[in-house]
N, C-alpha and C positions, 0 to 999 in steps of 0.2 A: 504493500500500500504506500509506503514512504517513497519508493521508486516512482510510483505513478504520480504522486504529488510533485516530485521533482521534475518529471517530464512535463507536467502541466505548467509549472512555473517557467520552464525553459523554452517552451514552444507556445508563445501567445497566440499564434495563428490557429492552433488546434486546441486552445485552452478550454473553450466551452464544451466541445465534444468529449474531451478527455474527462472533464469534471462531471459531465452527465453520466459517464460510465461509472465513475467512482460513486456518485450518488445512487445510481440505479442498484448497484450491488448492496450498498448499505441499507437502502429502503427494503429490499427483499429480506435482509436479515432482521430488520426492525418490525416487519409487518405483523408477525404473531402478537407481539406486545401491543402494537397499535390497535389491533382488533380487540384485544382484551380491554384496553382503555376505552374504546368506543362503546363496547357493550356495558361496561361498568357505568359510564355516564348515562347511557340509554336506560338502564334499569333503575337509575336514581335521578329522574328529572326533577328540576326545581323551577318554580315560577319566577317571573321577573322580580328582582330585588330580594329573592330568597335563596340565592345560589351559594349558600355557605359551604355545603359539602363539595360542590363542584370546584369552587374557588380554592378550597383547601387541597383538594386532589391535584389541581393544576400547580399550585405553589410547591407542594411536596415533590411532585414529579420534576419540576424545574430544579429544585435543590439536588435531587438525585443526579441530574444531568450536569451538575457542577456550576449552575448559575448562582452568583452571589449578589447581583444587583436586582433584587426582587422587591416590589412594593405591593402590598396587599391592602384591602379595605378601600380601594380607589372607587369613587362613585358608589360606595356602599360595599359591594362584593367583587369589584374588579381587581385584576392582577396585571401588573406591568413589569416586564422583565427586559433587561438589556443583555445582548450578546455582542461582545467586541471581538472582531477578527484579529489575527496577528498582524495585519497590515492596517495602517491608518487610512481613513477615508470618511466619506459622508455617512449619514444614517438613513435607513429606510424602515418603515413600519409595516407590520403584519397584524391584521385585526381578526379576531375570532369571537363571536358572540356565544354566550353560555346558557341562556335561559330556555325554558320549555313552555308549553302551552297547556291551558286548562281543557284538555281533550282526553277522553277515555280511549286507550289503545285497544284495538280489536284484532290486530294481527297476532296470530299464535306463533311466536318465536321464542327460543330459549332465553333471549335477552329482553323479553317483554317488560314494560314498566312495572315496577313494584310500588309505585306511589299512585293510589287510586285517583282517577280523574286528572292525572297529569301525564303528559307525554311529550317526547321529543318528536313532534310532528312537523318540524321545519328543518331538521337536519343539523341543529346546532351541536349535537353530539359529535358529528363528523367534522364540523368546523373546528371545534376545540382539538379533536384528535389530529387533524391535519396540521394545525399550528404547533402542537406539541411534537409532532413528527418533524416538522421543519426545525424546531428548536433543537431536537436531538441530533438531527442530521448535521446541522451547521456547527453544533458544539463539538461533534466528532471531527469535523473538517474545518476548524478555524483558519488553517493556513490558506484556505480557498476563499475566505471572506475578506474583501478589501474595504473594510469600514465596520459599521455596527448595525445591528438589527434590533429594533424595539418591538417587542411582542405585546399586543394590547388584547388581553382577555376581558371582554366586555360583558357586564351584566345588563339585564333589562332592555333588550332590543325590541321585544314584542311590546305592542302598545299598552300603556298603563290604563287603569280604569278612568272613566270620565271624571270621577271625583278627585283624581290626583292633580294637584295644582303645581307641583314643583318640577324641576328638571330631573331627568333620569337618563340612564344609558350613556350613549356616545356623547350627547350634549353635556352631561354632567362631567364625564371624563375630560372633555376638552376644557370645561370651565375650571377643573381642578389641575390643569396644566400638563396633561400627558403628552401634548404635542409640542412641548418645549423642553429644553435642557436635557438632551439636544433636540432641536427641531428636525424632524425627518424631512428629507428632500422629496419623499413620495410615500404614499400609503397604498397597500394592496389588501384586498379582501375577496373571499370567494363565498359562494352560496350553492348548496346542493340543489339540483333541479332534475326533475324526471320528465315532465311534459313541457314541450317548448313549441314555439312557432318560428322556424327559420325564415329569414328574408326570402321572399319569392314564393311563399306558400300561402294558403288560405285557411280560414277557420274550419273548413270542412275536412281538412287533412289532419291526421293524428300523427304527431311526431314525438319521439322520445330522445332525450339526451342521455346516451348510454354511458355506462362506466367506461372510462378511457377517452371520453370526449370532453371538449371544453366549448362553452358558448360565451359569446360576448356581444355587446352593443357599443359602437362608438358614439360618443356624445351622451345624450340622455339615456339613462338606464331605468331607474325607478322614478316614480312621480312624487310631487309634493303631496303629502298625505295629511288631510285635515279631517276634523270631526266637527259636527255642529249639533246643537240641541235647541229646538224651537218650542216655545209655548204659545199656543193660540188661546187667548182669553175671550170668552163670549159672555152670555148671560143665561142663567138657568131658567127654564120654564117647563110647564107640563107639556107632554108630548101631544096633547089634544089641542094646544093653543100655541104653536110655534111662533106666531107673530108677536107674542109677548116676551120672547127671549131673543138671544143671538146664538145661533147654532154653531158652536165651535167645531163640530164634526164637519158640517157642510163647508165652513170656511177653510178648514184644514184640507179637505179634499180638493177644493179649488186651488189652494196654495201648492199642493203637491203637483198637480198637473201643470201649473204655471212655472214651477221651478224646473220642470223637465224641458220647458220651452227655451231655457237659456242655452242648452246644448243644441236643440233641433232648429231653432229659429233666430237666435241672437249671437251665435258664435260662428266664426269662420270655419268652414267644413274641414280645413286642414289643421285646425287647432285641437289637440287632444284634450278632452274633458269628460269626466265622469261625475255625475251627481246621483248618489244612491241614498234613498231613505230606507233604512233597515229596521226602524222601530217606530211604532205608533201606538199610543194608548190614550183613552179618554172615555168619558161617560160613566154613569153610575147605575143606570137601569134602562130597560127597554122603552119605558114611557116617559122618560125625562130628557129634555133638551140639554145636551152637555154644555157646561160652561167652561170647560178646559180640555184641551187636547195637547199632548206632547209628541213631538217628532224627533227622531234621532237619525243621523246619517253621516255620510262621508263625501268629501269632494277630492277629486284627484286631477292634478294639472301638471304640466312640466314647467312652463314659464312663470317666473315670479310676478312680473307685472300683470300678466293675465290672471293669475291667481287672485290678486287684490281686486281686479275688476269684477271677477265672479262674486266675490263677497259683497261688493257694492250693488250688483244686480240683484242678489238675493234679498238684501235689505229693501231695495226699491220695490220689488214684487210683493214682499210680505207687508210692507207699509201700505201699498195701494190696495191690496185685496182686503186687508183687515179694516182699513178705514172705510172702504166702500160698503162694508156690511155692519159697521158699527162695533167692530171687535178691535182687539189690540194684540200685539205680539211682543215676544222677547226672544232674542237669539244670542246664544253663547257660541261663539265660533273659535275653535282652537286649532291653531297651526301646530301640527305635531312634527312631522319630518319634512325637511326640504327635499327636493328631487336630487337624485344622484346624477352628476354630470361627469362622465368619464373623461379625463384629460386626453385630448386627441394625440398629443405628442407621446404621452406615456403609453397609450394604446398602440400606436404605430411602432414604438420601440419594443413592446412586449410581445406582440403577436408572432414575430419570427421565433421567439423563444418557445412559445407554445407549440408552434408547428414543428420545431426541431425535436421536441419531447414526445408529442403524440401523433405527429404526422399531419400533413396538409389537410387531408379530408376530414380529420377529427376536430378541426377548429372551425366552428360554425357561427356565422353571424346571425343574430336573432333579432326579431322585431321587438322593440322595447315594450315592456308591460307597464301597467299602472299601479303596481304594488308600491308599498312604502318600506323604506329601509333607512335606519339612522346612521349607516356608514357615511351618509352624506355629510354629517357634521365633521367628520375627520377630513373628508375631501373638500370641504370649504376652506380648510386651513392650508393644506398642501395638495399638489396634484394627486389624484386618486384613480385607481382602476379597480372596479368591482366586476368580477367575472363569474361565470356559472360552471360548476363542477357537475358533469353528468353522473347520475347515480342509477339510471334505469337499467333493468334487466328483464326483458319480457319472458324469458324462459323461467325465471324465478318468481314471476308475478309482481315484480317491483316496478310498477308503472303509475302508482297513485300520486296525485298532486299534494303539495304541502298543505298543512292545516287540515288534514283529514285523518280519521282514526286508523287508516290502513297504510299510511305513509311509511316508507322504509327506504334504505339505501343499500345498493350492492357494495359490500365492503371492499371490493377490488378498487373502487373509486378512491379510497384513501391513498393508495399508491400514487395515483395520478395527481391528487391534490397536493401531496407532499412534493412530488417531483417538479410539477410546474411552478409551484410557489417558490421553492428553493432556487430553481433556475432563474425565475424572474427577478428575485431579490439579488442574486449574485451577478447576473448580467447587468442589472441596473447599477450596482455598486462599481462594477468593472468600467462601465461607460462614464461614470461620474469621477472616477479616480483621477 
């Protein structure tokens, strides 16, 4: 192994290929332990801001790997660790989120969740495992690291309850200074994905991102992810005399239809927008005119200026409809996650790395979705690249989408995640040297 490292250092023209071979061999040796780690995390999922066991496991594992610069309790349960290569150079960050979802797991696997009603249904168990794999790989081969790597193990990526008013997750980590001292020159993050829509396909097609494949979107990846809560206030009356009251249900129904008109009739057809109302409640009895209706929903956009314009339109519509019927409204609008904008230069520099590791045909450009992801807070500070790790395997029945009770990951994807992330990090540091 020492001779291989010397060859790598002596022949810069072939450095990347030689390093890939070194890493590939180490990853194969590490793989059984990585599977063990992944299954342990999967069996013990923890909700947002409750990731105590997971954080302790991460910190303990990093100590076993020889890390000495480890900070715990960041943004409540986050862990930040620094790895310094044997050669001086810039810093690059790798992010992995740790929390699970309030979902009951239905898949019958040996590593099924042991916490009732809680499940790693979004692949964060794999994210953590891949990051720990990169940490182990680079700690074994510090001679190949021309700079330093900051590992960000993040709590609370999944959206917090509507009643939560403070900062959480990535936003809180940034506020607590994780992107400083030293400031990374870039940040990378990956997300497990099974079902995708490649560029050039339609919704009628079914496509899976298989283990061994990588997906990406240049520019916008995830959307601005917002939530709103609306209260329509009317006037109660007997159902036999509706003219004596103000029917909050009827007003709410009109408001719901009008809010959908923002997308269908008030927005440029090329501007992505989703307005979804997922909750409605009101009324006390069948023969009573309701005096109050509550609505809850989400708005997804890409562009920040357009996002603010949608909020103004919502207020204008609600004000006009409620005043026309003698009702009133209140709206609490919460901007939660900003959109992810993958840095074009970083994407262009990294795609050849991916293609070198998994092959040209296994690097697939995807149509950007409208999901929300708080990796965006890190990518607002430094250039970021958030890419997709394929985890599907049709033969094993691993095809279900995230946030569902049957979601799972082909564990072979862990090898790919570690390999592409480690190569991306090292190539970036090489270029910045």
